[in-house]
TORKEFI-622263 format. One record per atom (N, C-alpha, C): residue number from 1; residue in one letter; chain; atom name; z, x, y. Coordinates in Angstrom, 1 decimal. Each point is the difference from the previous one (the first is absolute). Layout:
// residues N
rec k NUM | r A | c A | a CA | z Z | x X | y Y
...
// end
This chain:
// residues 118
rec k 1 | r M | c A | a N | z 108.6 | x 63.2 | y 137.9
rec k 1 | r M | c A | a CA | z -0.1 | x 0.9 | y -1.5
rec k 1 | r M | c A | a C | z 1.2 | x 1.2 | y 0.6
rec k 2 | r T | c A | a N | z -0.2 | x 0.5 | y 0.6
rec k 2 | r T | c A | a CA | z 1.1 | x 0.8 | y 0.6
rec k 2 | r T | c A | a C | z 1.4 | x -0.9 | y -0.7
rec k 3 | r S | c A | a N | z 0.1 | x -0.8 | y 0.9
rec k 3 | r S | c A | a CA | z 1.3 | x -0.6 | y -0.6
rec k 3 | r S | c A | a C | z 0.6 | x 0.1 | y -1.6
rec k 4 | r A | c A | a N | z -1.1 | x -0.3 | y -0.6
rec k 4 | r A | c A | a CA | z 0.0 | x -0.3 | y -1.3
rec k 4 | r A | c A | a C | z 0.9 | x 1.4 | y -0.8
rec k 5 | r I | c A | a N | z -1.2 | x 1.1 | y 1.0
rec k 5 | r I | c A | a CA | z 0.4 | x 1.8 | y -0.6
rec k 5 | r I | c A | a C | z 1.4 | x 0.1 | y 0.4
rec k 6 | r K | c A | a N | z 0.3 | x -0.7 | y 1.3
rec k 6 | r K | c A | a CA | z 1.4 | x 0.5 | y 0.4
rec k 6 | r K | c A | a C | z 0.8 | x -0.5 | y -1.1
rec k 7 | r A | c A | a N | z -0.1 | x -1.2 | y 0.0
rec k 7 | r A | c A | a CA | z 1.3 | x -0.9 | y -0.9
rec k 7 | r A | c A | a C | z 0.2 | x 1.0 | y -1.5
rec k 8 | r S | c A | a N | z -1.3 | x 0.2 | y -0.7
rec k 8 | r S | c A | a CA | z 0.1 | x 0.1 | y -1.3
rec k 8 | r S | c A | a C | z 0.1 | x 1.6 | y -0.4
rec k 9 | r E | c A | a N | z 0.0 | x 0.5 | y 1.6
rec k 9 | r E | c A | a CA | z 0.6 | x 1.5 | y 0.3
rec k 9 | r E | c A | a C | z 1.6 | x -0.2 | y 0.1
rec k 10 | r Q | c A | a N | z 0.5 | x -0.4 | y 0.2
rec k 10 | r Q | c A | a CA | z 1.4 | x -0.7 | y 0.5
rec k 10 | r Q | c A | a C | z 0.8 | x -0.3 | y -1.6
rec k 11 | r E | c A | a N | z -0.9 | x -0.9 | y -0.5
rec k 11 | r E | c A | a CA | z 0.4 | x -0.3 | y -1.8
rec k 11 | r E | c A | a C | z -0.1 | x 0.6 | y -0.7
rec k 12 | r I | c A | a N | z -0.3 | x 1.5 | y 0.5
rec k 12 | r I | c A | a CA | z -0.7 | x 1.1 | y -1.4
rec k 12 | r I | c A | a C | z 1.0 | x 1.1 | y 0.6
rec k 13 | r K | c A | a N | z 0.9 | x -0.3 | y 1.3
rec k 13 | r K | c A | a CA | z 0.9 | x 1.0 | y 0.9
rec k 13 | r K | c A | a C | z 1.0 | x -0.8 | y -1.2
rec k 14 | r A | c A | a N | z 0.3 | x -1.3 | y 0.0
rec k 14 | r A | c A | a CA | z 1.6 | x -1.0 | y -0.1
rec k 14 | r A | c A | a C | z -0.4 | x 1.1 | y -1.7
rec k 15 | r L | c A | a N | z -0.7 | x -0.4 | y 0.0
rec k 15 | r L | c A | a CA | z -0.4 | x 0.1 | y -2.2
rec k 15 | r L | c A | a C | z 0.6 | x 1.7 | y -0.2
rec k 16 | r I | c A | a N | z -0.5 | x 0.9 | y 0.7
rec k 16 | r I | c A | a CA | z 0.8 | x 1.1 | y -0.5
rec k 16 | r I | c A | a C | z 1.6 | x 0.1 | y 0.1
rec k 17 | r K | c A | a N | z 0.3 | x -0.5 | y 1.6
rec k 17 | r K | c A | a CA | z 1.5 | x -0.1 | y -0.2
rec k 17 | r K | c A | a C | z 0.9 | x -0.2 | y -0.7
rec k 18 | r D | c A | a N | z -0.6 | x -1.1 | y -0.3
rec k 18 | r D | c A | a CA | z 0.8 | x -1.4 | y -0.6
rec k 18 | r D | c A | a C | z 0.0 | x 1.0 | y -1.6
rec k 19 | r T | c A | a N | z -1.0 | x 0.8 | y -0.2
rec k 19 | r T | c A | a CA | z 0.1 | x 0.3 | y -1.6
rec k 19 | r T | c A | a C | z 0.4 | x 1.3 | y 0.3
rec k 20 | r E | c A | a N | z 0.4 | x 1.1 | y 0.9
rec k 20 | r E | c A | a CA | z 1.0 | x 0.5 | y -0.1
rec k 20 | r E | c A | a C | z 1.2 | x -0.3 | y 0.1
rec k 21 | r K | c A | a N | z 0.0 | x -0.7 | y 0.5
rec k 21 | r K | c A | a CA | z 1.5 | x -0.6 | y 0.4
rec k 21 | r K | c A | a C | z 0.7 | x -0.5 | y -1.5
rec k 22 | r C | c A | a N | z -1.0 | x -0.5 | y -0.6
rec k 22 | r C | c A | a CA | z 0.3 | x -0.1 | y -1.7
rec k 22 | r C | c A | a C | z 0.6 | x 0.7 | y -1.1
rec k 23 | r A | c A | a N | z -1.2 | x 1.1 | y 0.3
rec k 23 | r A | c A | a CA | z 0.0 | x 1.1 | y -0.7
rec k 23 | r A | c A | a C | z 1.4 | x 0.9 | y 0.3
rec k 24 | r N | c A | a N | z 0.3 | x 0.2 | y 1.2
rec k 24 | r N | c A | a CA | z 1.2 | x 0.3 | y -0.1
rec k 24 | r N | c A | a C | z 1.0 | x -0.6 | y -0.1
rec k 25 | r N | c A | a N | z 0.4 | x -1.4 | y 0.0
rec k 25 | r N | c A | a CA | z 1.1 | x -0.4 | y -1.0
rec k 25 | r N | c A | a C | z 0.1 | x 0.1 | y -1.1
rec k 26 | r I | c A | a N | z -1.1 | x -0.6 | y -0.6
rec k 26 | r I | c A | a CA | z 0.0 | x 0.8 | y -1.3
rec k 26 | r I | c A | a C | z 0.2 | x 1.1 | y 0.1
rec k 27 | r F | c A | a N | z -0.1 | x 1.1 | y 0.4
rec k 27 | r F | c A | a CA | z 0.4 | x 1.4 | y -0.5
rec k 27 | r F | c A | a C | z 1.8 | x 0.0 | y 0.5
rec k 28 | r T | c A | a N | z 0.0 | x -0.8 | y 0.6
rec k 28 | r T | c A | a CA | z 1.3 | x 0.3 | y 0.9
rec k 28 | r T | c A | a C | z 1.3 | x -0.4 | y -1.3
rec k 29 | r A | c A | a N | z -1.1 | x -1.4 | y -0.6
rec k 29 | r A | c A | a CA | z 0.7 | x -0.6 | y -1.2
rec k 29 | r A | c A | a C | z 0.5 | x 0.9 | y -1.3
rec k 30 | r I | c A | a N | z -1.6 | x 0.9 | y -0.1
rec k 30 | r I | c A | a CA | z -0.1 | x 0.7 | y -1.1
rec k 30 | r I | c A | a C | z 1.6 | x 1.1 | y 0.1
rec k 31 | r E | c A | a N | z -0.1 | x 0.4 | y 1.0
rec k 31 | r E | c A | a CA | z 0.7 | x 1.0 | y 0.2
rec k 31 | r E | c A | a C | z 1.8 | x -0.3 | y -0.6
rec k 32 | r T | c A | a N | z 0.6 | x -1.0 | y 1.3
rec k 32 | r T | c A | a CA | z 0.8 | x -1.1 | y -0.6
rec k 32 | r T | c A | a C | z 0.4 | x -0.4 | y -1.2
rec k 33 | r A | c A | a N | z -0.8 | x -0.3 | y -1.0
rec k 33 | r A | c A | a CA | z -0.6 | x 0.0 | y -1.5
rec k 33 | r A | c A | a C | z 0.5 | x 1.0 | y -0.6
rec k 34 | r Q | c A | a N | z -0.4 | x 0.8 | y 0.1
rec k 34 | r Q | c A | a CA | z -0.1 | x 1.6 | y -0.5
rec k 34 | r Q | c A | a C | z 1.2 | x 0.3 | y 0.5
rec k 35 | r K | c A | a N | z 0.7 | x 0.1 | y 0.6
rec k 35 | r K | c A | a CA | z 1.3 | x 0.4 | y 0.2
rec k 35 | r K | c A | a C | z 1.0 | x -1.1 | y -1.0
rec k 36 | r Q | c A | a N | z -0.2 | x -0.8 | y 0.1
rec k 36 | r Q | c A | a CA | z 1.0 | x -1.3 | y -0.6
rec k 36 | r Q | c A | a C | z -0.6 | x 0.9 | y -2.0
rec k 37 | r V | c A | a N | z -1.0 | x -0.1 | y 0.0
rec k 37 | r V | c A | a CA | z -0.5 | x 0.2 | y -1.5
rec k 37 | r V | c A | a C | z 0.9 | x 1.4 | y -0.7
rec k 38 | r Q | c A | a N | z 0.4 | x 0.4 | y 0.6
rec k 38 | r Q | c A | a CA | z 0.8 | x 1.6 | y 0.1
rec k 38 | r Q | c A | a C | z 1.5 | x -0.8 | y -0.7
rec k 39 | r K | c A | a N | z 0.2 | x -0.8 | y 0.5
rec k 39 | r K | c A | a CA | z 1.0 | x -0.4 | y -0.9
rec k 39 | r K | c A | a C | z 0.7 | x -0.6 | y -1.3
rec k 40 | r I | c A | a N | z -1.5 | x -0.5 | y -0.1
rec k 40 | r I | c A | a CA | z 0.0 | x -0.7 | y -1.1
rec k 40 | r I | c A | a C | z 0.6 | x 1.4 | y -1.4
rec k 41 | r S | c A | a N | z 1.0 | x -0.9 | y -0.8
rec k 41 | r S | c A | a CA | z 0.6 | x 0.8 | y -1.1
rec k 41 | r S | c A | a C | z -1.6 | x 0.5 | y -1.1
rec k 42 | r D | c A | a N | z -0.6 | x -1.1 | y 0.0
rec k 42 | r D | c A | a CA | z -0.8 | x 0.2 | y -1.4
rec k 42 | r D | c A | a C | z -1.6 | x 0.6 | y 0.3
rec k 43 | r K | c A | a N | z 0.4 | x 1.0 | y -0.3
rec k 43 | r K | c A | a CA | z -1.9 | x 0.7 | y 0.4
rec k 43 | r K | c A | a C | z -0.8 | x -0.1 | y 0.1
rec k 44 | r K | c A | a N | z -0.4 | x -0.8 | y -1.5
rec k 44 | r K | c A | a CA | z -0.8 | x -0.7 | y -0.9
rec k 44 | r K | c A | a C | z -0.5 | x -0.4 | y 1.5
rec k 45 | r L | c A | a N | z 0.8 | x -1.0 | y 0.3
rec k 45 | r L | c A | a CA | z -0.5 | x -1.3 | y 1.4
rec k 45 | r L | c A | a C | z 0.1 | x 0.4 | y 0.7
rec k 46 | r Q | c A | a N | z 0.4 | x 1.4 | y 0.9
rec k 46 | r Q | c A | a CA | z -0.2 | x 1.0 | y 1.1
rec k 46 | r Q | c A | a C | z -0.8 | x 0.0 | y 0.0
rec k 47 | r E | c A | a N | z -0.7 | x 0.5 | y -1.6
rec k 47 | r E | c A | a CA | z -1.5 | x 1.3 | y 0.3
rec k 47 | r E | c A | a C | z -1.2 | x -1.6 | y 0.1
rec k 48 | r Q | c A | a N | z 0.3 | x -1.1 | y -0.9
rec k 48 | r Q | c A | a CA | z -1.2 | x -0.7 | y 0.3
rec k 48 | r Q | c A | a C | z -0.1 | x -0.7 | y 1.5
rec k 49 | r I | c A | a N | z 1.2 | x -0.2 | y 0.5
rec k 49 | r I | c A | a CA | z 0.2 | x -0.2 | y 1.4
rec k 49 | r I | c A | a C | z -0.3 | x 0.5 | y 1.2
rec k 50 | r S | c A | a N | z -0.1 | x 1.3 | y -0.3
rec k 50 | r S | c A | a CA | z -0.4 | x 1.1 | y 1.0
rec k 50 | r S | c A | a C | z -1.6 | x -0.1 | y -0.6
rec k 51 | r E | c A | a N | z -0.3 | x 0.1 | y -1.1
rec k 51 | r E | c A | a CA | z -1.5 | x 0.3 | y -0.8
rec k 51 | r E | c A | a C | z -0.7 | x -1.3 | y 1.1
rec k 52 | r Q | c A | a N | z 0.9 | x -1.6 | y 0.3
rec k 52 | r Q | c A | a CA | z -1.4 | x -1.0 | y 0.4
rec k 52 | r Q | c A | a C | z 0.3 | x 0.4 | y 2.2
rec k 53 | r L | c A | a N | z 0.9 | x 0.4 | y 0.0
rec k 53 | r L | c A | a CA | z 0.2 | x 0.0 | y 1.2
rec k 53 | r L | c A | a C | z -1.1 | x 1.1 | y 0.7
rec k 54 | r T | c A | a N | z 0.0 | x 1.3 | y -0.5
rec k 54 | r T | c A | a CA | z -1.5 | x 0.7 | y 0.0
rec k 54 | r T | c A | a C | z -1.1 | x -0.6 | y -0.5
rec k 55 | r I | c A | a N | z -0.3 | x -1.0 | y -0.5
rec k 55 | r I | c A | a CA | z -1.2 | x -0.4 | y 0.2
rec k 55 | r I | c A | a C | z 0.0 | x -0.7 | y 0.9
rec k 56 | r I | c A | a N | z 0.9 | x -0.7 | y 0.9
rec k 56 | r I | c A | a CA | z -0.4 | x -1.0 | y 1.6
rec k 56 | r I | c A | a C | z -0.1 | x 1.1 | y 0.7
rec k 57 | r L | c A | a N | z 0.6 | x 0.8 | y 0.1
rec k 57 | r L | c A | a CA | z -0.2 | x 0.8 | y 0.8
rec k 57 | r L | c A | a C | z -1.7 | x 1.0 | y 0.3
rec k 58 | r E | c A | a N | z 0.0 | x 0.2 | y -1.3
rec k 58 | r E | c A | a CA | z -1.3 | x 0.3 | y -0.7
rec k 58 | r E | c A | a C | z -1.7 | x -1.2 | y 0.6
rec k 59 | r N | c A | a N | z 0.6 | x -0.9 | y 0.0
rec k 59 | r N | c A | a CA | z -0.7 | x -1.2 | y 0.7
rec k 59 | r N | c A | a C | z 0.0 | x -0.2 | y 1.4
rec k 60 | r C | c A | a N | z 0.9 | x 0.3 | y 0.7
rec k 60 | r C | c A | a CA | z 0.1 | x 0.1 | y 1.1
rec k 60 | r C | c A | a C | z -1.1 | x 0.4 | y 1.4
rec k 61 | r H | c A | a N | z -1.1 | x 1.1 | y -1.3
rec k 61 | r H | c A | a CA | z -1.1 | x -0.1 | y 0.6
rec k 61 | r H | c A | a C | z -0.6 | x -0.7 | y 1.1
rec k 62 | r F | c A | a N | z -0.1 | x -1.1 | y -0.3
rec k 62 | r F | c A | a CA | z -0.6 | x -1.4 | y 0.6
rec k 62 | r F | c A | a C | z 0.0 | x -0.1 | y 1.4
rec k 63 | r Q | c A | a N | z 1.0 | x 0.3 | y 0.8
rec k 63 | r Q | c A | a CA | z -0.1 | x 0.1 | y 1.2
rec k 63 | r Q | c A | a C | z -0.5 | x 1.1 | y 0.7
rec k 64 | r D | c A | a N | z -0.6 | x 1.3 | y -0.7
rec k 64 | r D | c A | a CA | z -0.4 | x 1.2 | y 0.3
rec k 64 | r D | c A | a C | z -1.7 | x -0.4 | y -0.4
rec k 65 | r F | c A | a N | z 0.0 | x -0.9 | y -0.5
rec k 65 | r F | c A | a CA | z -1.6 | x -1.0 | y 0.0
rec k 65 | r F | c A | a C | z -0.1 | x -0.5 | y 1.1
rec k 66 | r C | c A | a N | z 0.7 | x -0.8 | y -0.1
rec k 66 | r C | c A | a CA | z 0.1 | x -1.2 | y 1.2
rec k 66 | r C | c A | a C | z -0.2 | x 0.5 | y 1.6
rec k 67 | r G | c A | a N | z 1.1 | x 0.8 | y 0.0
rec k 67 | r G | c A | a CA | z -0.6 | x 1.3 | y 1.3
rec k 67 | r G | c A | a C | z -1.2 | x 0.5 | y 0.1
rec k 68 | r Q | c A | a N | z -0.5 | x 0.9 | y -1.0
rec k 68 | r Q | c A | a CA | z -1.2 | x 0.1 | y 0.2
rec k 68 | r Q | c A | a C | z -1.2 | x -0.4 | y -0.1
rec k 69 | r R | c A | a N | z 0.1 | x -1.3 | y -0.9
rec k 69 | r R | c A | a CA | z -1.1 | x -1.2 | y 0.2
rec k 69 | r R | c A | a C | z -0.5 | x -0.8 | y 1.3
rec k 70 | r G | c A | a N | z 1.6 | x 0.0 | y 0.1
rec k 70 | r G | c A | a CA | z 0.3 | x -1.0 | y 1.8
rec k 70 | r G | c A | a C | z -0.5 | x 1.2 | y 1.0
rec k 71 | r T | c A | a N | z 0.5 | x 1.0 | y -0.1
rec k 71 | r T | c A | a CA | z -0.2 | x 1.2 | y 1.3
rec k 71 | r T | c A | a C | z -2.2 | x -0.2 | y -0.1
rec k 72 | r K | c A | a N | z -0.4 | x 0.5 | y -0.7
rec k 72 | r K | c A | a CA | z -1.2 | x 0.0 | y -0.6
rec k 72 | r K | c A | a C | z -0.9 | x -1.2 | y 0.8
rec k 73 | r V | c A | a N | z 0.0 | x -0.9 | y -0.4
rec k 73 | r V | c A | a CA | z 0.0 | x -1.7 | y 0.5
rec k 73 | r V | c A | a C | z -0.1 | x -0.1 | y 1.7
rec k 74 | r I | c A | a N | z 1.6 | x 0.8 | y 0.4
rec k 74 | r I | c A | a CA | z -0.2 | x -0.3 | y 1.1
rec k 74 | r I | c A | a C | z -0.8 | x 1.2 | y 1.0
rec k 75 | r S | c A | a N | z -0.7 | x 0.9 | y -0.8
rec k 75 | r S | c A | a CA | z -0.9 | x 1.3 | y 0.6
rec k 75 | r S | c A | a C | z -1.5 | x -1.3 | y 0.2
rec k 76 | r Y | c A | a N | z -0.1 | x -0.6 | y -1.3
rec k 76 | r Y | c A | a CA | z -1.5 | x -1.0 | y 0.3
rec k 76 | r Y | c A | a C | z 0.3 | x -0.5 | y 1.1
rec k 77 | r L | c A | a N | z 1.2 | x -0.6 | y -0.1
rec k 77 | r L | c A | a CA | z 0.0 | x -1.3 | y 1.1
rec k 77 | r L | c A | a C | z -0.3 | x 0.5 | y 1.5
rec k 78 | r N | c A | a N | z 1.0 | x 1.2 | y 0.3
rec k 78 | r N | c A | a CA | z -0.3 | x 0.6 | y 1.2
rec k 78 | r N | c A | a C | z -1.8 | x 0.4 | y 0.6
rec k 79 | r E | c A | a N | z -0.4 | x 0.6 | y -1.7
rec k 79 | r E | c A | a CA | z -1.7 | x 0.0 | y 0.1
rec k 79 | r E | c A | a C | z -0.5 | x -0.8 | y 0.4
rec k 80 | r I | c A | a N | z 0.2 | x -1.2 | y -0.3
rec k 80 | r I | c A | a CA | z -0.6 | x -1.0 | y -0.2
rec k 80 | r I | c A | a C | z 0.0 | x -0.8 | y 2.0
rec k 81 | r K | c A | a N | z 1.8 | x 0.5 | y 0.5
rec k 81 | r K | c A | a CA | z -0.4 | x -0.4 | y 1.4
rec k 81 | r K | c A | a C | z -0.4 | x 0.6 | y 1.1
rec k 82 | r K | c A | a N | z -0.3 | x 1.7 | y -0.6
rec k 82 | r K | c A | a CA | z -0.8 | x 0.6 | y 0.7
rec k 82 | r K | c A | a C | z -1.7 | x -0.1 | y 0.6
rec k 83 | r G | c A | a N | z -0.4 | x -0.2 | y -1.7
rec k 83 | r G | c A | a CA | z -1.5 | x 0.0 | y 0.2
rec k 83 | r G | c A | a C | z -0.5 | x -1.7 | y -0.4
rec k 84 | r G | c A | a N | z 0.7 | x -0.9 | y -0.4
rec k 84 | r G | c A | a CA | z -1.3 | x -0.2 | y -1.1
rec k 84 | r G | c A | a C | z 0.8 | x -1.2 | y -0.9
rec k 85 | r A | c A | a N | z -0.4 | x -0.2 | y -1.3
rec k 85 | r A | c A | a CA | z -0.2 | x -0.3 | y -0.9
rec k 85 | r A | c A | a C | z -1.0 | x 0.7 | y -0.7
rec k 86 | r D | c A | a N | z -1.5 | x 0.1 | y -0.2
rec k 86 | r D | c A | a CA | z -0.5 | x 1.3 | y -0.5
rec k 86 | r D | c A | a C | z 0.1 | x 1.4 | y 0.0
rec k 87 | r I | c A | a N | z 1.1 | x 0.3 | y -0.7
rec k 87 | r I | c A | a CA | z 1.0 | x 1.1 | y 0.4
rec k 87 | r I | c A | a C | z -0.3 | x 0.9 | y -1.8
rec k 88 | r K | c A | a N | z -0.3 | x 0.8 | y -0.1
rec k 88 | r K | c A | a CA | z -0.1 | x 0.7 | y -1.3
rec k 88 | r K | c A | a C | z 1.2 | x 0.9 | y -0.2
rec k 89 | r L | c A | a N | z 0.5 | x 0.3 | y -0.9
rec k 89 | r L | c A | a CA | z 0.7 | x 0.8 | y 0.0
rec k 89 | r L | c A | a C | z -0.6 | x 1.4 | y -0.9
rec k 90 | r K | c A | a N | z 1.4 | x 1.2 | y 0.3
rec k 90 | r K | c A | a CA | z -0.3 | x 1.5 | y -0.3
rec k 90 | r K | c A | a C | z 0.3 | x -0.4 | y -1.3
rec k 91 | r E | c A | a N | z -1.1 | x 0.4 | y -1.4
rec k 91 | r E | c A | a CA | z 0.8 | x 0.5 | y -1.6
rec k 91 | r E | c A | a C | z 0.5 | x 1.0 | y 0.6
rec k 92 | r K | c A | a N | z 1.4 | x 0.3 | y -0.7
rec k 92 | r K | c A | a CA | z 0.9 | x 0.8 | y -0.4
rec k 92 | r K | c A | a C | z -0.3 | x 0.8 | y -1.0
rec k 93 | r T | c A | a N | z 0.2 | x 1.3 | y -0.4
rec k 93 | r T | c A | a CA | z 0.0 | x 0.4 | y -1.5
rec k 93 | r T | c A | a C | z 0.6 | x 1.3 | y -0.3
rec k 94 | r G | c A | a N | z 0.2 | x 0.7 | y -0.5
rec k 94 | r G | c A | a CA | z 1.1 | x 0.6 | y -1.0
rec k 94 | r G | c A | a C | z 1.5 | x -0.3 | y 0.7
rec k 95 | r D | c A | a N | z 1.1 | x 0.8 | y -0.1
rec k 95 | r D | c A | a CA | z 0.4 | x -0.5 | y 0.7
rec k 95 | r D | c A | a C | z 1.1 | x -1.0 | y 1.3
rec k 96 | r A | c A | a N | z -1.3 | x 0.0 | y 0.7
rec k 96 | r A | c A | a CA | z 0.1 | x -0.9 | y 1.2
rec k 96 | r A | c A | a C | z -0.3 | x -1.2 | y -0.7
rec k 97 | r R | c A | a N | z -0.1 | x -0.5 | y -1.1
rec k 97 | r R | c A | a CA | z -0.5 | x -1.3 | y -0.7
rec k 97 | r R | c A | a C | z 1.5 | x -0.1 | y 0.0
rec k 98 | r L | c A | a N | z 0.5 | x 1.0 | y -1.5
rec k 98 | r L | c A | a CA | z 2.1 | x -0.5 | y 0.0
rec k 98 | r L | c A | a C | z 0.7 | x -0.2 | y 1.2
rec k 99 | r L | c A | a N | z -0.2 | x 0.0 | y 0.6
rec k 99 | r L | c A | a CA | z 0.9 | x 0.2 | y 1.3
rec k 99 | r L | c A | a C | z 0.0 | x -1.1 | y 1.3
rec k 100 | r N | c A | a N | z -0.6 | x -1.0 | y -1.1
rec k 100 | r N | c A | a CA | z -0.7 | x -1.8 | y 1.0
rec k 100 | r N | c A | a C | z 0.9 | x -0.6 | y -1.0
rec k 101 | r G | c A | a N | z 0.8 | x -0.2 | y -1.2
rec k 101 | r G | c A | a CA | z 0.6 | x -0.8 | y -0.5
rec k 101 | r G | c A | a C | z -0.8 | x -0.3 | y -1.1
rec k 102 | r P | c A | a N | z 0.5 | x -0.8 | y -1.1
rec k 102 | r P | c A | a CA | z -0.5 | x -0.3 | y -0.7
rec k 102 | r P | c A | a C | z -1.7 | x -0.9 | y 0.3
rec k 103 | r E | c A | a N | z -0.7 | x 0.5 | y -0.8
rec k 103 | r E | c A | a CA | z -1.5 | x -1.2 | y 0.0
rec k 103 | r E | c A | a C | z 0.3 | x -1.7 | y -0.6
rec k 104 | r L | c A | a N | z -1.0 | x -0.5 | y 0.5
rec k 104 | r L | c A | a CA | z -0.4 | x -1.4 | y -0.7
rec k 104 | r L | c A | a C | z -0.2 | x 0.1 | y -1.1
rec k 105 | r E | c A | a N | z -0.8 | x 0.5 | y -0.3
rec k 105 | r E | c A | a CA | z -0.6 | x 0.4 | y -1.2
rec k 105 | r E | c A | a C | z -0.4 | x 1.4 | y -0.5
rec k 106 | r G | c A | a N | z -0.1 | x 0.4 | y -1.0
rec k 106 | r G | c A | a CA | z -0.3 | x 1.3 | y -0.9
rec k 106 | r G | c A | a C | z 1.3 | x 1.0 | y -0.6
rec k 107 | r A | c A | a N | z 0.8 | x 0.3 | y 1.1
rec k 107 | r A | c A | a CA | z 1.0 | x 0.4 | y -0.8
rec k 107 | r A | c A | a C | z 0.9 | x -0.6 | y -0.9
rec k 108 | r N | c A | a N | z -0.2 | x 1.3 | y -1.0
rec k 108 | r N | c A | a CA | z 1.2 | x -0.8 | y -1.3
rec k 108 | r N | c A | a C | z 1.1 | x 0.6 | y -0.6
rec k 109 | r Q | c A | a N | z 1.2 | x 0.0 | y -0.5
rec k 109 | r Q | c A | a CA | z 0.7 | x 0.2 | y 0.2
rec k 109 | r Q | c A | a C | z -0.3 | x 1.3 | y -0.9
rec k 110 | r A | c A | a N | z -0.9 | x 0.5 | y -0.7
rec k 110 | r A | c A | a CA | z -0.1 | x 1.2 | y -0.6
rec k 110 | r A | c A | a C | z -0.7 | x 1.4 | y 1.4
rec k 111 | r E | c A | a N | z -0.6 | x -0.6 | y 0.8
rec k 111 | r E | c A | a CA | z -0.3 | x 0.9 | y 0.9
rec k 111 | r E | c A | a C | z 1.1 | x 0.4 | y 0.5
rec k 112 | r I | c A | a N | z 1.0 | x -0.7 | y 0.3
rec k 112 | r I | c A | a CA | z 0.9 | x -0.1 | y 1.0
rec k 112 | r I | c A | a C | z 1.2 | x 0.9 | y -0.8
rec k 113 | r D | c A | a N | z 0.0 | x 0.1 | y -1.3
rec k 113 | r D | c A | a CA | z 0.6 | x 0.8 | y -1.0
rec k 113 | r D | c A | a C | z -0.5 | x 1.2 | y -0.2
rec k 114 | r K | c A | a N | z -0.8 | x 0.2 | y 0.3
rec k 114 | r K | c A | a CA | z -1.2 | x 1.3 | y -0.3
rec k 114 | r K | c A | a C | z 0.9 | x 0.6 | y 1.3
rec k 115 | r L | c A | a N | z -0.5 | x -0.6 | y 1.6
rec k 115 | r L | c A | a CA | z 0.6 | x 0.9 | y 1.2
rec k 115 | r L | c A | a C | z 1.1 | x 0.4 | y 0.0
rec k 116 | r F | c A | a N | z 0.7 | x -0.4 | y -0.1
rec k 116 | r F | c A | a CA | z 2.1 | x 0.4 | y -0.5
rec k 116 | r F | c A | a C | z 0.0 | x 0.8 | y -1.4
rec k 117 | r N | c A | a N | z -0.9 | x 0.2 | y -0.4
rec k 117 | r N | c A | a CA | z 0.3 | x 1.4 | y -1.0
rec k 117 | r N | c A | a C | z -0.7 | x 0.6 | y -0.1
rec k 118 | r S | c A | a N | z -0.5 | x 0.1 | y 0.8
rec k 118 | r S | c A | a CA | z -1.4 | x 1.5 | y 0.8
rec k 118 | r S | c A | a C | z 1.2 | x 0.6 | y 0.7
// end
């Protein structure tokens, strides 16, 4: 069982590293494209392309989610390695619940928007 846990942990760490690398590549490409967009003489086209680049940039939060969820799973695996499979996880409340990244179920976009607008 430990070898399967260790292998899972390694896979998750690789996932975190790979998504970070991909996100950084996207950020670099967006930065380069934003500089090139400034050279376009058609201001309307320039604005349209800039808007699309902004949408891409805003959606790069996938990397944060992968990192947060992956780190959470690694901590669970470490707990299993320490004491066996019958481990109860403590329920987080308040802001601590929000610091663990996205939940598998429950939170919806309206709740998230409400947090940012307060």
